[in-house]
N, C-alpha and C positions, 0 to 999 in steps of 0.2 A: 527692215521692219522693226527690229528691236530698238535701234537707235531712234527711229521715228517715234515709237511709243515712249521711249525715255524722254525725248524732247517735249512731248505733249505733257507727260507727268511733271517734268521740270517746270514748264510754263504754268501748269495748274497750281503747283506749290507756290511759285513766286507770286502769282496773281492773288492767292489767298493771303500770303504774307503782306502784300501791298494793301489789300483791303483791310486787314487787321491793323496794320500800322497807321493808316489814315483814320480808321475808326478810333484808335487810341488817341491820335492827334486831336480829333474832334473833342475828345474828353479831356485834353490837355496833358496827356501823359505819354504820348507816342514819340517815336524817334524824330519826327519832324515838328514836334510842338515847340513853340517859342516860349521864352521865359515870361513869367508874369511880371507885371509892372510893379515897381516898389510900392510898399504900403502907403495908402493915402489917408488912412484913419488910424488913430491910436488903437493899439491892440495888445492882447496878452498872448504870449507864446504858449501854446497848449500842447503838451507831450503826452502820449499814451505809451507807456513802457510795458511791453509784453513780449514774450518769446525770447529767443536767443539773439545775440548781436555779433555779427562778424565785424572785423576791424574796418573793412571797407568793401561795399558791394562792388564786384568787378564785372557785373553784367547788367544789361537791361534787355532780357531775352524772354522768349516764350515760356521758359520755366517759371518766370515770375507770375505769369498769368495762370498757368496750369496748377502750380504747386504753391504759390506764394513764395516770398523770399525773406530772409532774415534782414533785419534793419542794420544800418551801418553805424557803428560807434563813432566813427570819424565825423559823419554828417551830424549826428546828434550833438556831439561836443562843439563842433564848429557853429551850429545854429545857436546854442546857448551863449557861446562867446560873442558871436556877432550881435545877438539880441541885447547883451549887456551894454553895447555901445550905440545901439540904435535908438534915437530919440522917440521913434514911433512905438517902440515896445515899452509898455509901462509895467509889466509884471510877467511872472512865469508860474505856470501851474503844470503839475505832472500827476497823472493818474497811474498807479501801479497795478498791473494785472499779472502778478507773479512773474516778472521778467527773470530770465536766466542769465545771470551776469557773474563773471569771475570777480574775485576780490579786488584785483588791480583795476579791472574795468569799472567797478563801483568807485574806486578812488579817483579814476579819471573823470567820472561824472560829478563826483563830489567837488573836485577842484573847480570844475566849470561852474557849478551852481554857487560855490563859495565866491568866486570872482564876480558872478552876476549880482550877488547880494551886496558886494562892495559898491555897486553903482547906486545903491540906495533904493532899488526897486523891490517891491514885495514878492515873496515866493510862497506858493502853497503846494502841498502834495496831498493826495487822497488815495486811500486803499480800503477795500472791503475788509481785509485782514492781513496782518503780517504773519502769514503762514496759517493754514488751516489743518491742524494736526500734522504740521510739517515745520521744519526749522524756519525761523524768520529773522535770525540775527543779521545776516548780510543785508536784507531788505530794509530793516530798521536803521542800520548803519547808514544806508543811502538816504533814507527819509530824514534822518536827524539833521542834515545840513540845510533843510528847508525851514523857513521862518515859521510857517504854520503847518501842522500835521493834523489832518482830518481822518477819522476812522468811523466806519458805520457802526450802529449800536450792537450788532451781533458779531463783531469782529474780535480779534485778540492780538496780543503782541507777544509772539513766541521768541522772545529775546532770551536765549538759553545758552549762548556760548558756542564753541566750535568743537568738532570731533573729527576723527579720522577712522574710517572703517575699511579694512582690507580683507578680502576673501582669500583664505589660504587653501589651496586645492591639492596638497600633497596626497592625502589619503584618498581623495576622489580619483585622482589620476592613477594611483596604484591599483585601485579596484577596477579601473577601466583597462589597465594594462598599458598605460602610457608612461614612459620614463623620460623625464626632462633631463637633458644632458647639456647643462648651461655653465658658462664661465662668466664671473663678474669681476670687474676691476674698478674699485676695490670694495672694502667692506660695507661702505655706505650705498653702493650701487645696488639697491635692494629690490628693484622691480621683479627680477626673476625669482625672488624668494616666495612669491605667491604660489609658485608651482613646485617649489622644493622644500618648503617648511610648513609647519602647522601653527606657527605663531611668529610674532615679530622677533627678529634678532635684536640683540642689545644695541648695536650701532644704528639699526633702522629705527628702533623705538626712540633712541636719543635724538636723532635728527628730526623725526616727524614731530615729536613733542616740542622741540625748540621752534619749529616753524609755526605751529598753531599758537604757541605762547606769544611769539612775536606778533602775529596777526591780531590776536586778541588785544594786546597792548595798544596796537594802532586803532582798533575799534573803540577801545575805552577812551583814548586821547581824542578821537573825533567827536564822540558823543558828548564827552565832558566839555569840549570847547564850544560846540554848537548849541547844546541845551543848557549850558552854564551850570553844570553839576561838578562837584568835587570828584576827582578821579576815584577815590575810595568808594564813594557812593555808587558810582557807575558799576564798579566791580561787584558790589553787594547786590545791586539790582539784577545784574546778569546772572549771578549765582542763584537768585531766588525766582527767576522767571520759569514759566511764562506767566502772562498777566491777562486777565479779563479786561474788557473795555473800561469799566468804571475804575478798576485798580490802576490801569495805565493813566487815566486822567488824573487821579489823585496823586500819583507819583510824578506828574507833569511830563510823562513820556510823550503824550499827545496833547493837542490844544483844543480839540473840539470833537464831540461825538455827534455825528449827523449823517444824513444820506447824501449820496452823490448829486441828486438833482438840486440840492440847496446850495451847492458850492458856487455855481454860477451867480446866483443872487448875492451870495456873500462877497464875491469878488467885485461885482458891479456896485455893491454898497460902498466899497472902499474906493474904487477907481472911477465910478460914474456909470450911469445907465447906458451910455452910448458906446462903451468900450466894446471892441470886437475881439474875437478869438481866432487866432491863426494857427493852423496845424504845422507840424514839422515840414512836411513835403511842400506845402504852399509857401512857407517862409523861406525854405532853401531856394526856391525859384526867384527870390528877390535879390539874390547875391549879384552884385555888379561884376563885370569882367575885370580881371586884373590888368594893370598896365603891361604893355609889352616890354620885352627887354630881359635883363638878367634876372634869374630866378633860382628857386630851390626845387630840386626834383624830390618827389615823395614816392617811395616804393613800399608796398605792403607785402608781408610774408606771414601767412597763417596756416597752421596745421602741421601734419607730419611731413618731415623732409624726405623727399624722394627724388630719384634721378629724372624721371619723366612721368608726369601725372596724366598725360594725354591731353587732347584738345577737345573737350566735350562742350557742346552748347549748354549743357545742364550744369556746368561748373563743377568745382570740387573744393575740398578743404585741405589741400595739400600745398606745400611749398615745393614747386617744381624747379629743380636746380637749373634746368635748361632755360625755362621761361624767365627765371630770376636773372640768370646770366645775361640774357638778351635785353631785359629791362635796364640793367646797369650799363650795358654797352650803349644803348640809346641815349641814356643820360650823360655818359662820358663823352660821346660824340657830339652832343648838342653844345655848341659854344656859348649859348646863353645860360646854361646850367653852371652855377658857380659852386654849389655844394649839394649834398644829397642827404636825405633822411631815410633811413631804412627802419620800418616799424616791424618788429618781430613778435609773434605770438606762437610759440612752439615748444613742445616738450622734447623735441629731438627727432631722430630718424636715422637715415642712412649716413654713416661717416663719409662715404665717398661723395654723396650729394652735398653734404655740409662743407667738405673741402672745396668743391667746385665753387660754391657761393663765397666761401672765405677768400678764395683766390681773386675773384672779381672785385670784391670789396677792397682787398689789398691793392689791387691794380688801380682802382678808381682813386684811392687815397695817395698812392705813391707815384704812379706813372701818369695818371690822369690829372693829378694836382687838384683834386676836388675833395674837400673834407667830407667824411661820411659820419653822420651822427646816428647812433643806434638808439631807438626808442623801444623799450621793452614793455609789453603789455602784461597779461596774466602770467606768462611764462617765457623765459628764454633760457631753457635748461638743456643739458646734454648737447645735442647738435645745434640747438638754438643759440647756446652760449658760445659754442665753437665758432659760429659765424660772427657773433657779436664782438669778439675780441679783436677782430680785424678792423673795427671802426676807429675813428679818431677820438670820439668820446662816447660813453655809454650812459644813458639815462634810464632809470627804472622807477616804478612806483614802489612805495614801501612794502607792499604785499606781493610784488612780482617774484615768482619762483625762479631762482637764479642759480647757475652753476651746474651742479650734477656732473662735475668734471670726472668722467669715468666712462666705462663701457661694459656691456654684457652681450653675450651671444651664444649661439649653439643651436641645438635642434631638439625636437621631441621624437623619441623613438616609439613607434606604434607597433612594434613587433608583438608585444603581449596582447594588445587589443586585436590585432589581426588573428592571432591564435584563438582568442575567445570567439571571434566571429567565423572561424573556420576558413580564413584566407591564408593561402600559402604563397610566398613570394619566390619567384625564380630569378636568378641573377646570372648575367653573362658580363664579364669585364675584360678590359685590356690591360689594366694597371692595378697596382696594389691599393691605391687610394681612390679608385674610380667610384666606390660606394661611400666615400667619406661623408657626403651630404645626404645620403639616403635616409629616409625616415623609417626604414625597416631593419636597419643595422646599427649596432652600437659603434661608437668610436673605438678604434684599437689604441694601444699604448702610444704608438708613433703618431697617430692622428690627434690624440689629446695634446701631445707636444706641439703640433702644428697649430691647433686651435688656440692654445695658450699663447704661442708666439704671435699669432695674428692679433689677439686681444691686447697683448703687451705693446705691439706696434701702434695700435690705435690710441691706447692710453698715453704712451710716450709722445705721440704726435700731438694729441690734445693738450697735454700739459706744457709742451714746448711752445705751442702757439699762444697759450695763456701767458706764459712767462714773457714772450716777446711783446704781446699786445698790451699787457698790463705793467710791463717794466718791473717784473718780479724775478727773484732768484728761483731756481728749481726747488730749493728747500721751502721757500715761502709759498710757492704754488702747491707743493705736496701737502702742506698743512691745511689748505682750504679745499683741496681736491678730494681724492679717494672716493669719488662718486656722491659726495654729500650735497644736498640741496639746501640753499639758504633763501631767506626772504630778501627783498631788495634793501630793506633797512639793515639787515645783518651784512649783506654784501657790500654796502657802502663802507661800513666800519672795517671790513676786511680788504678793501682796495679792489674789489671785483667790479664795481661800477663807480662812476664819477659824480653823479648827482641824482637826487630824488625828484621826480616830477613826471609829467605826462608828455603827450605828443606836442602840445603847443610850446612847451619849454624846449623840446628838441628842435622844433622849427626855428624858434628865436635864436638858439645857439648856432644852428646851421647858417643863418643869415650873418651872424657875427663872424663865424669862422670863415665864411666865404667872402667877407668884405662887402656884404650887401646892406642896404638900408632897411629900415623897418617896413618900408612900403614895397619891398620886393615881392613878386608874385610867387605862387606855388603851383607846380604842375605835377600831376600824378602820372607815373609811368608803370605799365604801358597804357596807351590811350584806350579808353573804353570802346568796345565794339557795340554797334547798334544791333537791334533785334534781327535785322536782315542779314548783317554780316555774320551773326552767330549761326543763322540757319544755313547760309551759304557754306559755312565751314563744315556743316554736317554732311553735305553732299560733295564737296570739292576735296580731292586729295591734295594735301599740302606738300610742297616741295621743300626739302631742307638741303643742307650742304652736301649730303651724301647721295642726293637724288640724281638719277640719270638725266633729268630734265625732260623726260617723256611723261606726259600726263595720261595715266591709264584710267582715270575716272570716267564713267559714262557721261557725267555732267560737266566735267572739268572745263573742256574747251568752250562749252556753252555758257558756263557761269562766270568765267574769268572777266569778260568785258563788263558784265553787269556788276560784278564785285567792285571793279575800279570806279564805276559810276557811283555806286552806293557809298563807297568809302569817301569819295569827294563830297557827297551830300551830307554824310555824317559829320565830316570835319567842319562843314559850314553850319550844321544844325546847332542852334543854341542849346538844345537839350543835351547835346553831347559835349558841351564845353567843359574842359577840365581846369581851366585857369580861373582862380577865384581871387576876388579883391583881397588885399591884405586887411586884416581885421582893424588895423588902426586908421583905415581910410574911409570907413563907412560914415556917411553923413546923414 
């Protein structure tokens, strides 16, 4: 009876999914939808920048329908780069709706737009305001690379520079009865100071100030180059900001004060009344398939580094060491993959998980004989940099937060809080250190020794891997380590990265290192799962290497044959294609 009911429910769910999928297909976005035909008329690529941007979306699932999804920085940059070489694209226009972008992500977009402008095609950007009683320096930095900047009459340009604000909670935790028991290696590894201090330590202040000074210099350089201002003038402008609309026009920070609805007419006036506008999603559908054969594997890793992030249909923002390991395995075993690009955007996480990924990157490079080019986005710090040093070459943006070669750890003792709340803890143990990780007991003297020894082991392991990967002596590593964070620009001068640039540069280098021509294809690992595969994952218990091989899921035996069929359909579906034409081959 129970199994019969389960089968009926399973059939019902699958029927609903199929109806939904084919409905989406009818609208041109479902898992069975075919790609649009190449552009037939001249057009302007129209971008609407809003919300936050993941490095690359890794799902096309029902979470996108129910909750919406973040846009993909990779797709955005590739579309701009493709459009620069597409004779049907005559211009580029971007509307800013307060997008949330990291500084290195902004530089990635600026590089793409700057290359687009080299094609001789005009570019426009429009925004209601560069910040509304909020900072707008980063947004204006992005806008400054466009040829024409339009601002509505009641907007403003909040170009005011950069700042760092850190909440220090020592007094608050003391009032609550929470005692942080943390170890940091070494003085610049300052994250834990939020809980143990009431102000910046001198090393932390030194490092943070150096980072924002470096990034501000990069912003000044970019604005000066693209708006054709002297560098000193840009610094004065930033120091005296923010600016009202008329002030911004007088200073030539913007080119026109007007409303959004007039921008289309302005573009058609320049490019002709018959010009069409194509959205990002529609334009991406015009990408031709890449030629078969030897290729570059592209793997993305974003978020906190963990051992196992789980397999949720709703996705996550973690770097799962197990999933990353398997993605590299697939690329290593594919004889057509001649080199690998690993895109990292992470401030760190588990040292154990970082070491797992480090090992497979090393294996791919040394045993698999496949060069691994590391492309670093907003951050590749702490565990992110631990992984990066295993690569053949490291490429970072000037603003990429890099290094943080150090570690911290420990626990929060809530014994005082428990006492305030009237909670009493009872303990039964078998060994002296059984309560070492308990949140209701302090470390004893012998336990402090063990915690420090563990942190020393991590620090020594980290620095030794940096020394090996960057071909530096231990003394050289120690000078740039000690937990300090650098910008990519600073890291280049210190020998922590090899080149400054974005993902496209990393892909080009991977082709060169792998002995591939410019027309080699790119394949993303792992393959995207379709909406149906995602939903099937929700109900089907997955087997791994440690499984007994017995499927105990109610739906497992019923769904497995359907899963195989849907996987085959997804592989054949054009909307699930992951091979894209090389940018140099677009006609």
